C-alpha positions in Angstrom: -88.8 -83.9 -54.6 -87.8 -87.6 -54.3 -88.3 -89.6 -51.2 -84.5 -89.7 -50.6 -84.3 -85.9 -50.9 -87.2 -85.4 -48.5 -85.6 -87.7 -45.9 -82.3 -85.8 -46.2 -84.2 -82.5 -45.9 -86.0 -83.6 -42.7 -82.8 -85.0 -41.2 -81.0 -81.7 -41.8 -83.9 -79.7 -40.3 -84.0 -82.0 -37.2 -80.3 -81.8 -36.7 -80.6 -78.0 -36.9 -83.4 -78.0 -34.3 -81.5 -80.3 -32.0 -78.5 -77.9 -32.1 -80.7 -74.9 -31.3 -82.5 -76.7 -28.5 -79.8 -78.8 -26.8 -76.7 -76.6 -27.5 -77.9 -73.0 -27.9 -80.9 -73.4 -25.6 -82.8 -71.2 -28.1 -85.3 -73.3 -30.2 -86.8 -71.8 -33.3 -89.7 -74.2 -33.7 -92.4 -75.5 -31.4 -92.3 -79.0 -29.9 -95.3 -79.9 -32.0 -93.5 -79.0 -35.2 -90.5 -80.9 -34.2 -92.6 -84.0 -33.4 -94.5 -83.7 -36.7 -91.2 -83.8 -38.7 -89.9 -86.7 -36.6 -93.0 -88.8 -37.2 -92.8 -88.1 -40.9 -89.2 -89.1 -41.0 -89.9 -92.4 -39.1 -92.8 -93.2 -41.5 -90.6 -92.6 -44.6 -87.7 -94.6 -43.2 -90.1 -97.5 -42.4 -91.6 -97.4 -45.8 -88.2 -97.2 -47.5 -85.7 -99.2 -45.3 -83.0 -98.8 -48.0 -82.6 -95.2 -46.8 -82.4 -96.0 -43.1 -79.2 -94.9 -41.2 -77.9 -95.5 -37.7 -77.0 -91.7 -37.7 -80.5 -90.6 -38.5 -82.2 -88.3 -35.9 -84.8 -91.0 -35.6 -82.2 -93.2 -33.9 -81.7 -90.7 -31.0 -84.4 -92.6 -29.1 -82.3 -95.8 -29.2 -83.4 -99.2 -30.4 -80.2 -101.0 -31.1 -79.4 -104.0 -28.9 -75.9 -105.5 -29.0 -74.3 -108.7 -27.7 -71.1 -106.9 -26.7 -69.0 -103.8 -27.5 -66.2 -104.2 -30.0 -62.8 -102.9 -29.3 -61.4 -99.7 -31.0 -57.7 -98.8 -31.1 -57.4 -95.0 -30.7 -55.6 -93.2 -33.5 -53.8 -91.2 -30.8 -53.5 -92.3 -27.2 -56.0 -90.9 -24.8 -53.7 -89.8 -22.0 -54.7 -89.0 -18.5 -53.6 -85.8 -16.7 -51.2 -85.3 -13.8 -53.0 -84.0 -10.7 -52.4 -80.9 -8.6 -53.9 -80.6 -5.1 -52.9 -77.1 -3.9 -51.4 -73.8 -5.0 -47.8 -75.0 -4.6 -48.5 -77.9 -7.1 -49.9 -75.4 -9.6 -47.0 -73.0 -9.2 -44.5 -75.9 -9.7 -46.3 -76.8 -12.9 -46.2 -73.2 -14.1 -42.5 -72.9 -13.2 -41.6 -76.0 -15.3 -43.6 -74.8 -18.2 -41.9 -71.4 -18.2 -38.4 -73.1 -17.8 -38.9 -75.4 -20.8 -40.5 -72.7 -23.0 -38.3 -69.8 -21.9 -41.4 -67.6 -21.5 -41.8 -65.1 -18.6 -45.6 -65.6 -18.5 -47.8 -68.3 -20.1 -51.4 -68.0 -21.3 -53.5 -70.9 -20.0 -57.0 -72.1 -20.7 -58.8 -73.0 -17.5 -61.8 -75.3 -17.9 -64.3 -77.3 -15.8 -63.1 -80.9 -15.0 -66.4 -82.7 -15.7 -67.1 -85.7 -13.5 -68.2 -88.1 -16.2 -66.9 -90.6 -18.8 -64.1 -89.7 -21.2 -65.1 -90.1 -24.9 -63.6 -89.7 -28.3 -65.6 -88.9 -31.5 -64.1 -89.6 -34.9 -65.7 -88.1 -38.0 -65.2 -88.2 -41.7 -68.2 -86.0 -42.5 -70.5 -88.4 -40.7 -69.7 -89.8 -37.3 -67.6 -92.9 -37.8 -67.6 -94.1 -34.2 -67.6 -93.0 -30.6 -65.1 -94.8 -28.2 -64.5 -94.8 -24.5 -61.0 -94.1 -23.1 -60.5 -97.7 -22.0 -56.8 -98.2 -21.2 -55.8 -95.2 -23.3 -54.7 -97.3 -26.3 -57.9 -99.3 -26.9 -61.5 -98.4 -25.9 -65.0 -99.7 -26.6 -67.2 -98.7 -29.6 -70.3 -97.2 -27.9 -71.6 -95.3 -31.0 -75.1 -96.7 -30.7 -75.5 -95.2 -27.2 -73.6 -91.9 -27.7 -75.7 -91.0 -30.8 -78.8 -91.0 -28.5 -77.3 -87.8 -26.8 -79.1 -85.1 -28.7 -76.5 -82.4 -28.3 -73.9 -84.5 -30.3 -73.9 -83.9 -34.1 -74.2 -87.0 -36.2 -72.4 -85.2 -39.1 -70.2 -82.1 -39.5 -69.3 -80.0 -42.5 -65.8 -81.4 -42.8 -65.1 -84.3 -45.1 -61.6 -85.0 -43.7 -60.5 -86.9 -40.6 -61.7 -85.1 -37.5 -61.3 -86.2 -33.9 -62.7 -84.5 -30.9 -62.6 -85.6 -27.2 -64.7 -84.7 -24.2 -66.8 -86.0 -21.4 -70.2 -87.6 -21.4 -72.0 -86.8 -18.2 -75.3 -87.0 -16.4 -76.7 -83.6 -15.3 -77.8 -83.3 -11.7 -81.5 -83.2 -12.7 -81.2 -86.3 -14.8 -79.6 -88.2 -11.9 -82.3 -87.1 -9.4 -85.0 -88.2 -11.9 -83.3 -91.5 -12.6 -82.8 -92.3 -8.9 -86.4 -91.5 -8.1 -87.5 -93.9 -10.8 -85.1 -96.6 -9.5 -86.2 -96.1 -5.9 -89.9 -96.6 -6.9 -88.9 -99.7 -8.8 -87.0 -101.1 -5.8 -83.7 -100.9 -7.7 -80.3 -99.8 -6.2 -79.6 -96.1 -6.6 -76.7 -94.7 -8.4 -74.1 -93.3 -6.0 -73.2 -90.3 -8.2 -73.5 -88.9 -11.6 -70.1 -90.3 -12.8 -71.2 -93.9 -12.1 -74.6 -93.2 -13.6 -73.1 -91.9 -16.8 -70.6 -94.8 -17.1 -73.3 -97.3 -16.5 -75.6 -95.7 -19.0 -73.1 -95.6 -21.8 -72.2 -99.3 -21.2 -75.8 -100.5 -21.7 -76.1 -103.0 -24.5 -79.6 -101.7 -25.2 -79.3 -98.2 -26.7 -82.9 -97.5 -25.7 -81.9 -97.6 -22.0 -79.0 -95.1 -22.7 -81.4 -92.8 -24.5 -83.8 -92.7 -21.5 -81.1 -91.6 -19.1 -80.9 -87.9 -20.0 -77.1 -87.8 -20.8 -75.2 -84.8 -22.1 -71.7 -84.1 -23.2 -69.1 -81.3 -23.3 -66.2 -81.4 -25.8 -62.8 -79.9 -24.8 -60.0 -81.2 -27.1 -59.8 -81.0 -30.9 -57.2 -83.7 -31.3 -55.9 -82.9 -34.8 -56.5 -79.2 -34.8 -53.0 -78.6 -36.3 -54.2 -80.4 -39.5 -56.6 -77.4 -40.0 -54.0 -74.7 -39.4 -55.2 -74.0 -35.8 -52.4 -73.0 -33.4 -54.3 -72.1 -30.2 -56.5 -74.4 -28.0 -58.9 -71.5 -27.5 -59.3 -71.2 -31.3 -59.8 -75.0 -31.6 -62.7 -74.7 -29.1 -64.3 -71.9 -31.1 -64.1 -74.0 -34.3 -65.8 -76.9 -32.3 -68.5 -74.4 -31.4 -69.0 -73.4 -35.1 -69.3 -77.1 -36.1 -72.1 -77.7 -33.7 -70.3 -79.2 -30.7 -71.3 -78.3 -27.2 -68.3 -76.8 -25.4 -68.4 -75.5 -21.9 -68.9 -71.7 -21.8 -67.4 -71.5 -18.3 -63.9 -71.7 -19.7 -61.5 -68.8 -19.4 -58.2 -67.7 -20.9 -55.8 -66.8 -18.0 -52.7 -64.7 -18.5 -50.3 -66.4 -16.0 -50.8 -68.7 -13.1 -52.1 -65.9 -10.7 -55.2 -65.5 -13.0 -55.6 -69.3 -12.9 -55.7 -69.3 -9.1 -58.3 -66.6 -9.1 -60.4 -68.7 -11.5 -60.1 -71.7 -9.3 -61.1 -69.7 -6.2 -64.2 -68.3 -8.1 -65.4 -71.8 -9.3 -64.7 -73.4 -6.0 -67.6 -71.2 -4.7 -69.7 -71.6 -7.8 -69.3 -75.4 -7.9 -72.6 -76.3 -6.0 -74.7 -74.0 -8.3 -73.6 -75.7 -11.5 -76.1 -78.0 -13.3 -73.5 -80.8 -13.5 -70.8 -82.3 -11.2 -67.2 -81.2 -11.4 -64.3 -82.5 -9.4 -61.7 -80.0 -10.4 -60.3 -77.5 -12.9 -58.2 -78.4 -15.9 -55.4 -76.1 -16.9 -53.9 -76.3 -20.4 -51.2 -74.3 -22.2 -53.2 -72.4 -24.8 -50.4 -72.3 -27.5 -50.4 -75.8 -29.0 -47.2 -75.1 -30.9 -45.5 -75.5 -27.5 -46.9 -79.0 -26.9 -44.1 -81.0 -28.6 -41.5 -78.8 -26.8 -43.1 -79.4 -23.4 -43.4 -83.1 -24.2 -44.9 -86.0 -22.3 -44.1 -88.2 -19.4 -44.9 -92.0 -19.7 -48.5 -91.3 -18.7 -49.3 -87.6 -19.0 -48.7 -84.5 -21.1 -46.5 -81.8 -19.6 -48.7 -79.0 -21.1 -51.8 -79.7 -19.0 -52.6 -80.5 -15.4 -55.8 -81.2 -13.4 -56.4 -79.3 -10.1 -58.5 -81.6 -7.9 -60.8 -80.0 -5.4 -60.2 -81.0 -1.7 -62.9 -83.4 -0.4 -66.1 -81.5 0.1 -67.1 -81.2 3.7 -70.7 -80.6 4.9 -72.4 -80.5 8.2 -75.4 -82.7 9.1 -77.0 -84.2 12.2 -76.1 -87.6 13.7 -79.6 -88.8 14.4 -78.7 -92.2 15.7 -76.1 -95.0 15.8 -77.3 -98.4 14.7 -75.4 -101.8 14.5 -75.0 -104.3 11.7 -73.7 -107.8 11.9 -71.1 -109.1 9.3 -70.7 -112.7 8.1 -67.9 -113.3 10.7 -70.1 -111.9 13.5 -68.3 -108.6 13.6 -70.5 -105.8 15.0 -70.2 -102.5 13.2 -71.7 -99.2 14.5 -73.1 -97.0 11.7 -74.1 -93.4 11.7 -77.7 -92.5 10.8 -77.5 -89.0 9.3 -80.0 -86.4 8.3 -79.8 -86.9 4.5 -77.4 -84.4 2.9 -75.8 -84.1 -0.6 -72.0 -84.6 -0.6 -69.8 -84.8 -3.7 -72.7 -85.6 -6.1 -74.9 -87.9 -4.1 -77.1 -88.0 -1.0 -75.6 -89.5 2.1 -77.6 -90.8 5.0 -75.3 -93.6 6.4 -71.7 -93.8 7.3 -69.6 -96.5 9.1 -68.3 -95.6 12.5 -66.0 -98.7 12.5 -65.9 -99.6 16.2 -66.4 -98.4 19.8 -62.9 -96.9 20.1 -63.4 -94.8 16.9 -66.5 -93.3 18.3 -65.0 -92.5 21.7 -61.8 -91.1 20.2 -63.9 -88.6 18.1 -66.2 -88.0 21.1 -69.3 -88.5 19.0 -72.8 -88.2 20.6 -76.2 -89.0 19.3 -77.8 -85.7 18.4 -74.4 -84.0 17.5 -74.0 -82.0 14.3 -71.1 -83.6 12.5 -68.8 -82.8 9.6 -68.9 -85.5 6.9 -67.0 -85.9 3.7 -66.4 -88.6 1.1 -62.9 -90.3 1.3 -61.7 -90.2 -2.3 -65.0 -88.6 -3.3 -66.6 -92.1 -2.8 -66.9 -93.4 0.7 -68.8 -91.3 3.3 -66.9 -90.7 6.5 -67.6 -88.8 9.7 -64.8 -86.3 10.3 -65.6 -84.7 13.7 -68.5 -83.4 15.8 -69.3 -79.7 15.8 -69.0 -79.3 19.6 -69.8 -75.6 19.6 -73.4 -76.5 18.4 -74.1 -78.8 21.3 -77.2 -77.9 23.4 -76.8 -80.4 26.2 -79.5 -82.7 24.8 -77.0 -85.0 23.1 -76.9 -88.6 24.2 -73.5 -90.2 25.0 -72.6 -93.3 23.0 -72.8 -96.7 24.7 -71.6 -99.9 23.1 -74.3 -102.7 23.1 -73.6 -105.9 25.0 -75.8 -108.2 22.9 -76.2 -109.0 19.2 -78.9 -106.7 17.7 -80.3 -109.6 15.7 -80.1 -112.8 17.7 -79.6 -111.3 21.2 -76.6 -113.5 22.1 -73.9 -111.8 24.3 -71.0 -110.1 22.4 -67.3 -110.7 23.0 -64.6 -108.1 22.4 -61.4 -109.0 20.5 -58.9 -106.2 20.0 -61.0 -103.2 19.0 -63.9 -105.2 17.6 -67.0 -106.8 19.1 -68.4 -110.1 17.7 -71.5 -112.2 17.8 -70.4 -115.8 18.3 -73.7 -117.4 17.4 -73.0 -119.2 14.1 -76.8 -119.5 13.5 -77.5 -115.8 13.8 -79.7 -114.7 10.9 -77.6 -111.7 10.1 -74.5 -113.8 9.8 -76.3 -116.3 7.6 -77.5 -113.5 5.2 -74.0 -112.0 5.0 -72.5 -115.4 4.4 -74.9 -115.9 1.5 -74.1 -112.5 0.1 -70.3 -113.2 0.3 -70.7 -116.7 -1.2 -72.6 -115.2 -4.2 -70.2 -112.2 -4.7 -68.2 -111.6 -7.8 -64.8 -112.9 -6.6 -66.4 -115.9 -4.9 -69.1 -117.9 -6.8 -70.1 -114.9 -9.0 -73.8 -115.6 -9.0 -75.2 -112.6 -11.0 -78.5 -111.3 -9.7 -78.0 -112.6 -6.1 -76.9 -109.4 -4.5 -77.5 -108.0 -1.1 -81.2 -106.9 -1.6 -82.2 -110.2 -3.2 -80.4 -112.3 -0.7 -82.1 -110.5 2.2 -85.5 -110.8 0.5 -85.2 -114.5 -0.2 -83.9 -115.2 3.3 -86.8 -113.5 4.9 -89.2 -115.4 2.6 -87.6 -118.6 3.7 -86.4 -119.6 0.2 -83.0 -120.3 1.7 -81.5 -120.1 5.2 -77.9 -120.8 4.4 -75.3 -121.2 1.6 -76.1 -124.8 0.7 -79.8 -124.0 0.2 -78.9 -121.5 -2.6 -78.7 -124.5 -4.9 -82.3 -125.6 -4.1 -83.8 -122.2 -5.0 -85.3 -123.6 -8.3 -87.8 -125.4 -6.0 -89.3 -121.9 -5.2 -89.5 -120.7 -8.8 -93.3 -120.2 -8.9 -93.3 -118.5 -5.5 -90.6 -116.0 -6.6 -92.4 -115.2 -9.8 -95.4 -114.2 -7.7 -93.4 -111.6 -5.8 -93.5 -107.9 -6.9 -90.7 -107.0 -9.3 -90.0 -110.6 -10.5 -90.9 -112.1 -13.8 -90.3 -115.6 -15.3 -87.3 -114.4 -17.3 -85.5 -112.8 -14.4 -86.1 -115.8 -12.1 -84.8 -118.2 -14.8 -81.7 -116.0 -15.4 -80.9 -116.2 -11.7 -81.5 -120.0 -11.5 -79.2 -120.4 -14.6 -76.5 -118.2 -12.9 -76.7 -120.4 -9.8 -76.5 -123.6 -11.9 -73.5 -122.2 -13.8 -71.7 -121.3 -10.6 -71.4 -125.1 -9.9 -68.7 -125.2 -12.6 -66.4 -122.7 -10.8 -62.8 -123.7 -9.9 -61.9 -124.7 -6.3 -60.4 -121.3 -5.4 -63.7 -119.5 -5.8 -65.7 -121.9 -3.6 -62.8 -121.8 -1.0 -63.1 -118.0 -0.9 -66.9 -118.2 -0.9 -67.0 -120.5 2.2 -65.6 -117.6 4.2 -62.7 -119.3 5.9 -61.3 -116.7 8.3 -57.9 -115.2 7.0 -58.4 -116.8 3.6 -58.8 -114.1 1.0 -58.9 -114.3 -2.8 -55.1 -114.7 -3.2 -54.7 -117.3 -0.4 -57.6 -119.3 -1.8 -55.8 -119.5 -5.2 -52.6 -120.6 -3.4 -54.3 -123.4 -1.5 -56.2 -124.5 -4.6 -53.1 -124.8 -6.7 -51.3 -126.6 -3.9 -54.0 -129.2 -3.0 -56.0 -129.4 -6.3 -59.2 -130.5 -4.5 -61.1 -129.9 -1.3 -60.4 -133.4 0.2 -56.6 -132.9 0.1 -56.9 -129.6 1.8 -59.2 -130.9 4.5 -56.6 -133.6 5.3 -53.7 -131.1 5.6 -52.1 -130.7 9.0 -51.2 -127.3 10.5 -47.5 -128.2 10.1 -48.0 -129.0 6.4 -49.8 -125.8 5.8 -47.0 -123.8 7.4 -44.6 -125.1 4.7 -46.5 -123.0 2.1 -45.1 -119.6 1.3 -47.3 -116.8 2.7 -49.1 -119.2 5.1 -48.3 -118.2 8.7 -49.5 -119.7 12.0 -52.7 -117.6 12.2 -53.8 -118.7 8.7 -52.8 -122.3 9.2 -54.7 -122.5 12.5 -57.8 -120.8 11.0 -57.9 -123.4 8.1 -57.5 -126.4 10.4 -60.2 -125.1 12.8 -62.6 -124.4 9.9 -62.4 -128.0 8.7 -62.6 -129.4 12.3 -66.1 -127.9 12.6 -68.7 -130.5 11.8 -71.1 -127.8 10.6 -68.7 -126.7 7.9 -68.1 -130.3 6.8 -71.9 -130.7 6.5 -72.1 -127.6 4.3 -69.3 -128.9 2.0 -70.9 -132.3 1.7 -74.3 -130.7 0.9 -72.7 -128.7 -1.8 -71.1 -131.8 -3.2 -74.5 -133.4 -3.3 -75.7 -130.5 -5.4 -72.7 -131.2 -7.8 -70.7 -128.1 -6.9 -67.2 -128.5 -8.2 -64.4 -128.8 -5.6 -61.5 -129.4 -8.0 -58.9 -126.9 -9.2 -59.5 -125.9 -12.8 -56.5 -123.6 -13.2 -53.7 -123.6 -15.8 -53.1 -126.8 -17.8 -49.4 -125.9 -17.6 -47.8 -127.2 -14.4 -46.4 -124.4 -12.3 -43.1 -126.3 -11.9 -42.6 -126.3 -15.7 -43.2 -122.6 -16.0 -40.5 -119.9 -16.4 -42.4 -117.9 -13.8 -42.6 -120.6 -11.1 -41.2 -119.4 -7.8 -40.5 -115.9 -9.2 -41.6 -112.6 -7.8 -43.2 -110.6 -10.6 -44.3 -107.0 -10.9 -46.7 -105.7 -13.7 -46.5 -102.1 -14.8 -48.1 -100.2 -17.7 -50.9 -101.4 -19.8 -51.0 -104.8 -21.6 -52.9 -105.1 -24.8 -53.9 -108.8 -24.6 -54.7 -109.1 -20.9 -56.1 -106.8 -18.2 -54.1 -106.4 -15.0 -56.3 -108.8 -13.1 -56.3 -111.5 -15.8 -52.5 -111.3 -16.2 -52.1 -111.6 -12.4 -54.3 -114.7 -12.3 -52.3 -116.3 -15.2 -49.0 -115.6 -13.4 -50.2 -116.9 -10.1 -51.5 -120.0 -11.8 -48.0 -120.6 -13.1 -46.5 -120.4 -9.6 -45.4 -116.7 -9.6 -45.9 -114.3 -6.7 -47.3 -111.0 -8.1 -46.5 -107.9 -6.1 -47.3 -104.2 -6.5 -43.8 -102.7 -6.0 -40.3 -103.2 -7.3 -37.6 -104.1 -4.8 -34.4 -106.1 -4.7 -36.6 -109.2 -4.1 -38.3 -108.7 -7.5 -37.2 -111.3 -10.2 -39.1 -110.0 -13.2 -40.9 -106.9 -14.3 -43.4 -107.1 -17.2 -43.7 -103.7 -18.8 -46.7 -102.7 -21.0 -47.6 -99.4 -22.6 -46.9 -96.3 -20.5 -44.8 -98.2 -18.0 -43.6 -95.6 -15.5 -41.4 -95.3 -12.4 -41.5 -99.1 -11.7 -39.8 -99.7 -15.0 -37.2 -97.1 -14.2 -36.5 -98.6 -10.8 -36.3 -102.1 -12.3 -33.7 -101.0 -14.8 -31.7 -99.2 -12.1 -31.6 -102.4 -10.0 -30.7 -104.6 -13.0 -33.9 -106.6 -12.8 -35.1 -108.7 -15.8 -37.6 -106.7 -17.8 -40.0 -108.3 -20.3 -42.1 -106.5 -22.8 -45.6 -107.9 -23.7 -44.4 -109.8 -26.7 -41.7 -111.6 -24.6 -44.2 -112.3 -21.8 -46.7 -113.8 -24.3 -43.9 -115.9 -25.8 -43.0 -117.3 -22.4 -46.7 -118.2 -21.8 -46.6 -120.5 -24.8 
């Protein structure tokens, strides 16, 4: 047997054993035998590099480090699904399907809606590439990371084009292990399995992805009709036979009533599953009906996703503590007995303000109902008053800042600390200044800012730019190495080159958000011009009202703020506008109200908005009679329909790009 033949033999055996272990959960060899074969394969590949392959089982452990992910255009669009939130929505869906098809009863396939990252695999015998959903038209090639998932076959017994789609996810056990490791390392925890899976797949180092314990289920054989398959259920069986891991919890349902019973059953089973789900997907089983049922601009009419209502759990309100924001705003926060909600452990939730707590009649020691708004943000819904014992402590709002001890003042429903030198306010100001939409200093997040502040490396925004003076001290701290410190110092140095609008937003001028900062930067071009502007002059700018104008003037009248600006200038921080080289007055879009809809291929929504605003346009989110132009990308929906009905100018992407020239 030649070396090449032995390598091929071992690879086939290891692929077979991976399938038995990770898909069938029924291994036929011991771990020792598997490891022996793997070591032999690695040795042979190292001795004969001409036979190495990125699809070899030896690459399942990762080892590829990339500079960036390349874009992939999907052969067929990866559409999203319309949502149903209750029984009425599902019956409406069923009614429309029956009306269009003329059937009295429709057979549906009901499947778990996995809470993970959508993925497409394209094969021609071997795996050609794995791509994320992206915007549905283009995604990112993440093959090097996906191939580390051992349940995914690197080759199949079909030489022709074959595309299958599914969901890469992180099992609950993997998330628990990963968060335990991150906690021990002092790193921020992943909020849920979905975020963890997405973050793992987008690692440029495939070795990191390999260590995360990811898995995948496959649920849609895209070109099944090319193989003479008519039914979705048959397509899934073929996927099984080819070695793909499909979800065994799926069920064929004869009519919508059986679908509803399935949903009821799995609503109860949801907590016991080894992975997170956020709903149930219902698909018409007969794929011959798909073209007849058709598509909307964004979704197929032959499938729908039932979304579970927000999960509510009961836990104990152990205490109410207070935090201080950069503006001095005091926020009460619930300290909860840790409890798992919608995929992650919750032990804190904001209580907003004094009135919120009193309206809900919350007391320390109460058992409370909590849920995640949008399955993301923890919120306290109500107290469970029937479980009160009389030992609960009524809430009382504090009168002094919990950090500096200065008296608080109440304005509207909020309480504020008015001490500008309060440590908590300074830390929050540093965090805000370094944030992505401000100076975008990568690595200077909340935990690091608080650590460095407490170490005395900086005490305010201007001292961020002297952090290099403390390089050796930082390296001596646990968790810091020379490379990570130098990366942070370089990020701080790079931030000096940012355009005026970023530093304006970063300074934390009350009432000046990201959009207003851009407006002011385009108008005044540098900080000195803005500092000299009167309240009356500011009021002449569109979208600047009396409150905003007064806040800007008051900010620059404060000597402490001028001292900060001058100190930043001494550190060579840029205070000039570096926006578009095209003058807004010369642009077609100058002074026009523009709405973006659909997906643009060249620019993301945020980038296109920034370009338009730099050219003097006002970008809004909804179409009305005041709209001048609608720019319509792929899958433009109801906004395009409304624009056409109102006779508003509509530009496609090609026309938009031509006008930008």
